[in-house]
C-alpha positions as CSV (number, residue, x, y, z in Angstrom):
1,M,115.5,-142.1,-55.7
2,P,116.2,-142.5,-59.4
3,R,113.2,-141.9,-61.6
4,P,112.5,-144.4,-64.4
5,S,113.6,-143.3,-67.8
6,P,110.5,-142.0,-69.7
7,N,111.3,-144.1,-72.8
8,P,113.6,-147.0,-72.1
9,Q,114.1,-147.6,-75.8
10,K,115.3,-144.0,-76.5
11,P,119.1,-144.0,-76.7
12,V,121.2,-141.7,-74.6
13,S,123.2,-139.0,-76.3
14,L,126.6,-139.7,-77.9
15,S,128.4,-137.8,-75.1
16,A,126.4,-139.7,-72.5
17,V,127.4,-143.0,-74.2
18,A,131.1,-141.9,-73.9
19,V,130.6,-141.2,-70.1
20,L,128.5,-144.3,-69.5
21,D,131.1,-146.4,-71.3
22,A,133.9,-144.9,-69.3
23,V,132.1,-145.7,-66.0
24,A,131.3,-149.2,-67.3
25,N,135.0,-149.7,-67.9
26,R,135.8,-149.0,-64.3
27,I,136.7,-145.3,-64.6
28,R,135.0,-144.2,-61.5
29,H,135.4,-140.5,-60.7
30,G,134.9,-137.2,-62.5
31,F,138.5,-136.2,-63.4
32,D,139.3,-139.6,-64.7
33,I,136.1,-139.7,-66.7
34,M,137.0,-136.3,-68.3
35,D,140.5,-137.7,-69.1
36,A,139.1,-140.9,-70.7
37,T,136.4,-139.1,-72.7
38,G,138.1,-135.9,-73.6
39,L,135.0,-134.1,-72.5
40,P,135.1,-130.9,-70.3
41,S,133.8,-130.8,-66.8
42,G,130.8,-128.7,-67.9
43,T,129.7,-131.6,-70.0
44,V,130.7,-134.6,-67.8
45,Y,129.1,-133.5,-64.6
46,P,125.7,-132.6,-66.0
47,I,125.7,-136.0,-67.9
48,L,126.6,-137.9,-64.7
49,G,123.7,-136.1,-62.9
50,R,121.2,-137.1,-65.6
51,L,122.5,-140.6,-65.8
52,E,122.1,-140.9,-62.0
53,R,118.7,-139.3,-62.1
54,D,117.6,-141.8,-64.7
55,G,118.9,-144.8,-62.7
56,Y,121.8,-145.6,-65.1
57,V,124.5,-144.9,-62.6
58,R,124.7,-144.7,-58.9
59,S,127.3,-142.8,-56.9
60,R,128.9,-142.7,-53.4
61,W,131.3,-140.3,-51.8
62,E,134.5,-141.7,-50.5
63,A,135.3,-141.4,-46.8
64,Q,136.5,-138.0,-45.6
65,T,139.4,-139.6,-43.9
66,T,140.7,-141.1,-47.2
67,A,140.6,-137.7,-48.9
68,F,142.2,-136.0,-45.9
69,R,145.0,-138.5,-45.8
70,E,145.7,-137.9,-49.5
71,K,145.4,-134.1,-49.0
72,R,142.6,-133.6,-51.6
73,P,138.8,-133.1,-51.7
74,P,136.6,-136.2,-51.4
75,R,135.9,-138.0,-54.7
76,R,132.5,-139.1,-55.8
77,Y,132.7,-142.5,-57.3
78,Y,130.2,-143.8,-60.0
79,E,129.1,-147.2,-61.0
80,V,126.8,-148.5,-63.8
81,T,123.5,-150.0,-62.8
82,A,121.9,-152.9,-64.6
83,A,119.6,-150.4,-66.3
84,G,122.6,-148.4,-67.3
85,A,124.4,-151.4,-68.8
86,K,121.2,-152.2,-70.9
87,A,121.0,-148.5,-72.0
88,L,124.6,-148.5,-73.0
89,V,124.3,-151.6,-75.2
90,H,121.0,-150.3,-76.7
91,S,122.5,-146.9,-77.4
92,I,125.7,-148.2,-78.9
93,E,123.7,-150.5,-81.2
94,H,121.3,-147.6,-82.1
95,Y,124.2,-145.4,-83.2
96,R,126.1,-148.2,-84.8
97,T,123.1,-148.9,-87.1
98,L,121.9,-145.3,-87.3
99,G,118.8,-145.9,-85.4
100,G,118.0,-149.3,-86.8
101,R,118.5,-148.2,-90.4
102,P,121.3,-149.9,-92.4
103,A,124.5,-148.0,-92.2
104,L,125.4,-145.9,-95.2
105,A,128.1,-147.4,-97.3
106,A,131.2,-145.3,-97.7
107,A,130.9,-145.7,-101.5
108,H,127.8,-143.5,-101.4
109,A,129.6,-140.6,-99.7
110,P,130.7,-137.8,-102.0
111,V,134.5,-137.7,-102.5
112,P,136.0,-134.2,-102.0
113,E,138.0,-132.9,-105.0
């Protein structure tokens, strides 16, 4: 059973945003998520575990017969929950606005010589 997020207003990490966004865009299993995000398995699978634990995604294993027929291991498919969709929107907005602060204008950035 997923545990509720301790602080629903706290954004998920940038890498978790990438994974959650991929799942929200119907990229459903690990290898495809790694391809879509460019993140390694050692990053993607722990993120998926945390997202599932926090109730932002849910997963199911495909039928053994399907995997056997296609001569590969069974895949675990992920889908975003309603809480995950809200967390994704909130996190994207948080990072887009730097946590609610106005974004720094490019004109204020130092120009390399």
